[in-house]
N, C-alpha and C positions, 0 to 999 in steps of 0.2 A: 234842680234835682240832680242833673248829670254832674254839675260842678261839685256838689256835696259828695257824691259817690267817688268822684275822681280824687278828691282830697283824702277821703277815707282810705282809698286804695294805696295812695302814696304813704300815708301814715302807717299802713299795715306792712308795706313792703320795706320801708326804711329799716325797721329793726331786723327784718330777715336778712337784708343785704349787709347790714352792719355785723350781724352774727356770722354771716358767711365770710366776710372779710377777716373777722377775728379768727375764725376757724382756719382759713387759708394761711393767715399770718402765723398762727400757732403751729400748723403743720410744717410751714417753711422753717420756722425757728427750730422745730424738732429735727428736721432733715439736716439743717446747718449744724446743729449741735452734734448729731450723730456723725456727720461727715468730719467735723473737727475732732471728735473723739476718736474716730477710726484713723484719721491722719496722725494724731498724736500717738495712738497705739502702735501704728506701723513705724512711726519715727522712733519711738522708744525701743521697739523690737530691733530696728536697724542699728540703733546706737549700741544696744546691749550685745548684738551679734558681732559688730565690728570692734568694739572696745571693751576690754575687761575692766571691771571696777578697780582692780588692783594696779592698773597701769599708772605709773608715777606721773607720766606726762599727760595732764588732763586735756581732753579734746573739747574745745568749745563748740557750741551749736549756734549756727547762724540761720535765722529765719528770714526768708525773702518773699515779699509780696510784689507782684508786678501790677502796675497801675492800669495798664491797658489789657483788655481781653485779647487772647490770641486765637484766631479762628473761632471766636465765640466762647472760648474756655477762659475761666479765671484760673490763674496758676499761682500756687504757693510752693515754696521750696524750703526744706530743711537741709542745710549743708554742714558737713563735718569736715572742716578744713584739715588738710594734711599737716602733720607736725614736722615735716622735713625741714632741715635748716640748710643742708648742703645744696639743694637745688632751687632755692628761693631767689627770685629776682628782686622782690620787694617784701619788706616785713608786713605790709598791710594787704598783700594780695590774698584773695579768697579763692581757693581751689581745693576741691576734695570730693569725698563721697557725698551723695545727696539723694534725697527722696523727693520726687516731684509729684505734686497733687494737681490733677486737672479736673475742673468741674464746669459743667454746662447743663443747666436745667436738671434733668434726671440722669445725666450721664457723668459718672465720676470714676476715675481710675488713678492708680499710683504707678510710677515708673522709677526704678532705681538706676542711678547713674554713678558709676565708679569714678568718674573724672569730670566733675561739674565745674564750670566757670564760664566767663565770657570776657570780652575785651574790657569792659568797665570794671568788673570784679578783679580781674587779673592785673590790669595796667593802670587803672585810674583811682580805685578806692583809696582814700587816705585815712579812714577811720581805723582805729586800733581794733583788732579782732578780739572779741570777748564772748564769754558764754551768754546765751540767750539774747544775743544781739539781733535786732530787728531792722531790716532794710526795706524800704519801699522804693522800688526802682522803675524807671521807664524801660519798657521792653525794646530790645534792639531788633528791628524787623529785618527779614531777608529782602534783598533787592529783587524786584520783579524779573529781571533779566538773568538771574542765576538760579541754578538748581540747588546748590549747597551754599550755606552761609558760614564764613569763618568766625564772625563775631557773635552771632546769636547763640544762646545756650540751647535753644530748641526752636523748631520752625516747622511749617507744613510745606510740602513740595511733592509734585507728581513725578516721582523718580522711576516708576515702572510703566509710564505711558498709558495708563488706563483711564485717564481723564479725571481721576480723583486724587486729591492730595493725601500723602502719607505723613504721619508724624515722624519727624527726624530729630533724634537726640544727639547733640554734639558732645563727643567725648574729647574734652579739651587736652591738646598736646599728647594724645595717646598713640599717634601714628609714627611713621618713619620720619626721622629727623624732626621730631616735635610738631609735625603737622597734626591736624585733628582727624579723628575717625568718627563715623556716624552709624548709629543704630536706627534701623527703619522699622516702623510699627504700622500695621494695618489696624484701623479702628472699626470694629464691627460689633453690633449688639452690645454696646456699652463696654466693650473690652478691647484693650490694646494688645495686639499679638505681634511679637517681633518676628521679622522675616530672617530666618537663619540659613537660607539657601544662597548660593552664589548668584550674582555678585554682591548681594545686599549685606552679606555678613562680613565683607572686607572693604567697604567703601572708605576712602580717605579723601583729603581735601582736593586732590588734583584729579579726581574722577571726571570723565568727560561723558556727557549725555547727548544723544542724537535722537530727538523725538520723531524725525522723519523716517530714518532707517531703523528705528527701534533698537539702537545699540548703546551699550555702555562700555567705556574703556577705563580699566584700572591701571594706573602706573605703579610699577612695583620695583623692588630691588632684590637681587639674589644675595647669596651669602658673602659674595665678594664686593658688595655695594655697587654692582653694575646694574644698570636700569633695563627694564623690559616692560612691555605692556601686555595686558590680557583683554581681549575684545569679546564681549558677550552680545548675543542677539536674542530678542524675544522669539519664543517658539510657539507660544499658544496664547492667543488673544483672550480666550475665555478665562484663563488663569494667568493674568498679565505678569505676575512676578516670576514666571518660569522662563529662564534664559539659559541658552547653551553657550559654553565657551567655544568660540569658533577660530580664534587666532591668538597666537603668542608671538610677539615680534619685538624689534628694536625701535624705540622712538626716533622719529625724524628720518627714517629710512624705509625702504620697501622690503627690507629683509625680515624674515619671520621663521619661526620653528615650523617644520612641516612633518606631518605624519607620513609613514611609508606604506602602511598596509593598504591604503586606498590608491596607491600609485602603481601602475603596471610597469614593473621593472624586470619581469621574467623574460626568458628566451623561449619562445614557443616552439615545440618540436615540429609542428607542421610547416614551419618556415625553413627547415633544414633537412638534408638527406636522412633517410631512416636507416642508419647504419648503427651497429652496436657501439662503436667508438663515439660517434657524435651524440647518441642518446645518453651515454654514460657521462660525457662531458657536460651536456645540458642539465642533466640531473644534479651534477655536482654544483654548478652555479645556482640553479633554481633553489635547491635545498639550502644553500648558504645564504642567499638573499632573503628567503623566507625566515630563516633563523634570525638574521640580523634585523629584519623589519619588525618582527614580533618583539624582540628585545628592545629595539629603539623606541617603539611606541609605548611599551609598558613603562620604560623609564620616564618618558614624557608624562604619562598619566600619573605616575607616582610623584614626580618632582613638582608638577604644577597642579595636582589635584584635578586633573583633566579627565572628563568622562569620555573615554575613547572606545567604549565597548562596541558601538555600531561600526566604527571605522575598522577596528581589528577584525570584526566579523566578516568584513568584505574580502579579507585576504584569501586567495584561491590556492589551496594546496594541491589541487588536482593536476597542476602543471607538471608535477613530479611523476615520472613514469614508474620508477622503482617503487614497488608496493611497500617494502619495508621502510624505506626512508619517508615515503608519503605518510605512513602511519605514525611515525615519530613526529613529523611536522604537525599533523592534525592533533596529536596528543598535547604538544606544546601550546598550540593555539587554544585548545580546550582549557588547559590549566590557567592560562592568562585570562581568558574570558571569565572563568569562575572567580578569579581574584578581582577583576575589574567590576564585578557585580556587587562587591562588598563596599561598605561605607568608608573603610580605612585600609591603608596599606601597611600599617605598623605591626600587623600580626606576624610574629616571628615564624610561625608554622607556614604561613602563606609565602613568606620570603624564602624559606627553606625549600618549599615545593618548586618555586620558580627557578631557583639556582640549580637544583637537582635535575629538573626536567630539561633545562637549557644545556647543562653539561652532558647529559645523557645523549641528547640529540646531536650535539657537536661531535662527541666521540664516535657516534654511529656514522656520521658523515666521513670522518677521517678513516675509520675502519673499512667502511664499504668501498671507498674509492682509493684505498691504498695510498693515502697521503703520508709522505715521510719527510724527515728533515733533510735527507739526501737531495731531494728536489731543490730545495732552497740553496744548499751548499754548491751544487753543480752550477746553478744559474748565477749565483753571486760571484763565483770564481771566474766565470767567463766575462760577465759584465764589468765587475770591478777591475779585473786585470786590464781590460781594454781601455777603460776610462783613465786609469793611472798612466798608461802609455800615452794617451792623447794629451793629458794635462802637461806632459813634458814637452810636447811639440808646440803647444799653443803659445803664441805671443800676442799681446793685446792688440797690436796694430795689424795683425794678420788674421784674426779670428773670423771677422765678418766675411771676407772673401772665401775663406775655407768653407764656411757654412753655406754661403749662397751659390758658389760655383761648382760644388761637388755634385755630380750626377748620381752617384751611388747613394741610395736612400739610407742604407745602413750607416754609412760614414757620416751622412748629414745628421742623423740622429746622434751618433757617437760624439761628433764635434759640438753639437748643441749641449749635450750633457756635460762634456768637458769644459765648455765655456762657463757653465754654471758652477761646476766644482772648482774651477780655477779662479773664481771671483772676477771673471771678465765683466759681468754686469755690475754697474755702480750700485744698484740695489737688486736684491733677488726678484722683486716684482717684475723687473724688465724681462725676466726669463719666461714668465707665464705665457705671453702671447706666442713666441716661437715654439714652445713646447706644445701648446694647444693646436697650433697650425699643423704640426707633424701628426698629431693624433687624428685631426679632422681630414687629413689627406687620404686616410683609409688605406695607406700603403703598409705592408708588413715589414717589420724589422725585429731582429732579436732583442732590441732594446726597448720595444714598445711598452713592456710592463714597467720598466724602470722610468720611462718618460712619464707614464701616468702617475707613478708613485711620487716623483719629484714635483710634478705639476700640482698634485694635491697637497703635498707638504708645504710648498711655497704659498699656495692659495690660503691655506689655513693660517699661516703665520702672518699674512698680510692683512688679515681682518681681525676684529676683536673677538671677545669670548663667544659671541653667538655663532661664529663660524660661517662657512659657506653652506647653503642649503644642501641637504643630503641628496636630493634628486639631481642636483647639478653634478655632483661627484659620480653618482650612479649612471647618469646619462652618458657621461664621457667614458666611463668604464665599459658600458655596453658597446659604444663605438669601437673601442679597442678589442673587446672580446669578439665582436663580429668580424673584425679584420683578421684576428688570429684564427678564427674558425674557417674563414675562407682559405687561409693558408693550409690548414689541416685537411680540409676537404680535397684540395688539389694534391697535397703531399701527406697522406695518412701516416707515413713513417717518420715525419719530422718531429723527433723527440723534443727538440728545443721549443717548438711551437706548442706542443702538448703540455710541456712543462710550464711555459708562460701562461697558457690558458688556465691551468690548475692553480697556479700561484695568484694570478689576478682575480680569479673567482673567489678565492678564500681571503684575499688581502683585506684586512680590517674586519671582515665578517667573522672569521674564526681565528 
């Protein structure tokens, strides 16, 4: 009796299961047909958008199906090869605009790539490109030990260190010197969303990833084709794709661009006698360095799209004793912070505000501290005249004894400058050390300002475009300024010392 019931149950269930399988197959066919229809609809829309029906040069459509699933996705591509003739390496290369269709179970999405190709399509394909051409290709996978693949048209890689792989679309030969660039997509809720924040909006082939320190380095070029790097660090683990630009520097060296607003380069009034003359001189220097620091950091932010708002906000204007000058400094800082809060620096009104506020602040410093051209002329006439006389006396075989044996520090400085001006040194760089030693001795000379100027000039010319870090120049300038201040404190009526302090305070800054 049980066997009879069992067979009846099987006979009853079989039609139901068969119907269920047919229903599921029908649903899948419907989904597939809808997906195909949507893909063709998107592809047709792309084609009509990119190419006019009236264009004489007909653009072929190449359809590509990858044999292997990629991260579980079946991938189909419609590529519209470029019709360029001047930049082609091979007549049969396939490289152009494309629509990529990703499908996995109920997850489907489309991605447009304006520069689609891979190493097979570009270098290997021998078939003549024709309209409605269909290619079935083996997918070129990314190596496990690399973050970015040069050869793969797309791949999955954890580039933001969150433990989950992002979809990376390869923009073939779109980068500097024909390297590839890459678009990064987060896939959530059946939707691919491109990351357009730095550094993910500017990734090229030579990007470096450090999963231990959570940093990404982008290697870049400036307008003169000189290289530099930008280093980003993850700032928020909960939103892993948020990175801050922390360093801009020169590849292969320890040299880097530095911000100034977060470096203490002021001369603090509490460290010096509280006399009207000293207070005024300190205010002159402190206002000049604040003006320069703000200008320097704003230019860095604008040039490299660097978010420096927090750093600029650290600049302390309270070190200026003069109420009027301090107010001008605070206003300039406020204007810069308001510009840095915006998404773009290209606003002409913003640029005009920056220039106007900067110039107003600089003019106020000159007006308040009675800075005149006569100061420079008096100093230059004394220094230049002395150096010209010394150059006449200098003979190559006698210079070193003259410099080493003279007890008079003023003359030692003068002969060192004369040796540089008379081309005694086989290369200017050889003058850097003796000039620096004179400044570091902390002895006063009427030539100390000129020594710093020449030392800085040679240092800048002996390095490449990145230059010597600003804090190095400023640190040596502060050494010289403190030496001059010590002279003024002992001799308040030393006009040459006061003149030197004012010139050195403003040199390069205003």
